[in-house]
Steps between C-alpha positions, in 0.01 A plus 500: 500500500841654538574452132184683393573792730850538349358500150250772587770717656720457195217597267426820691864607481510434124192713442649789694821476300300503175332823604830668593675393175414820298628721779826308524536518123458881495746543786758283327453680169545840663817390682645350182437810286644727769817294517536503119451880483759562774750269333451667161542850647813395685675349200410770244753785452426828324759570233517844339635495151678814388553575135853439385636784289800406292738722306362363171154627581633843595695525172188416300319792658287293739332689776327372812124483491457741790711769337298797369643752258358850504445637157563869462205686356584738218482861603211687342587849404226751568433732214454858606218660304504874500163668544411743225521857606173685531449744217310817566268555202464865592875573499592753235818476298686823456490594130482817307181701537417296810239754609270405216544126565421539870180684422392239245582211735309660787200553273507136380529372857205710609293366211592139576446524876191711528420519872131552430478150355640338815324703766150395408323392817749661741413788724585823318297806592578675171480228232322188630122491468306259722240311298192442721347155510148465358217516754344177621130412491540301820780477759575284800439809714248737341516876569279615787418800714703526818177502705419147376823358644365489855149389396600214267775238526496308171560631148140443392361669811717810442393506133130487597551770764673728247225454239236587761686820599548599133126472442431703815732781381340503153153518649610801702730687261360420154283782372273389216504761217174659387519357147521149646201567724307628199544161332269352764657153476685295764825341383821331616843633410835345591789676668852371424827635640853388581660507845875541441776352724494819708125475569401788269201487262577527127338421162143578606243382246119496500358225280146520354462861610186656348659847464834677526368705790429186699854373434647826630278485810618146579869593459447796731346272765787251469744774605331487841625145553766460772839357412510123455729241650662365179452144383775238514595206283768255624589746776560786254285812465316503167249717318150345506181582309184552707147503353181619665142507365309831537125453526311823421128516572310800368151537647 
C-alpha cells in the first residue's frame, strides 16, 4: 500500500513538471539572450576612422570630399540700347522759299486727315446728320393714348384701347364728302400712319380711298388725334406704324 501511494505521488509531480516545461524554457531563453546582448554591448567599442592625408596626396592635387569650390560666374555685360528719337512728321525744314512749302504741306495734311471722314457718328450740330431708324410694324411696347395707360395694364390691352379711341374720334370728326355720298356704296378704307419716337403722327396714308376728297377728309380728322406715348423696343423709343380700318356706311 505504501509503495503504491509513493508511485502515485511521484507521477503527479512529473505531470506538473511536464506542464511547466515550456514556461521554464521561455524564461531560460530570455535570460540567456539578455546576458549575451549585455556582454556584446559591453565588449564592443566604437572606433571613428579619420582619413589620413599625406603630403603625397596634397602634391597630387587631392582634395577632401567635403571641400566645395565655388565657381565664379562670368559677368554678363548689359547692352544699352538707345531708343530712337521721335520724329515729328509735321516739322518743317528751313529752306529757301519756305512759305510756299509750308502752304503745300498744310494743304496735303488737310487732304490726308480730313476731319469730316473721322467725325461720322459723333455729335456735331453743324455737320453730323442723324439717320433715323426705320419704323417698326410691331414693338414690345406699342404706341398708345395717354388715357389708355390707366385703363389698361398690358401691351395688348393698351393697343385695343387705342384702336377703340381712334375709331371713336373718326366717327366724330370724319366728314364724308358729298361726292362719296353720291356714290351710294358702303366701303372700307384703311388708315396708316407712323408714330415717331416723340409721339407725333407722321406719314399719314389712306389706302383704298374711293376719292381724293375722302383722303383729305381722313387726314384732317387724324389731326384731331391727341399726342401718343411712343412705342419702345428693347427699352429704346422707336417709330412704329399703326393701321386702322375705316368702315363707311352710306344709307
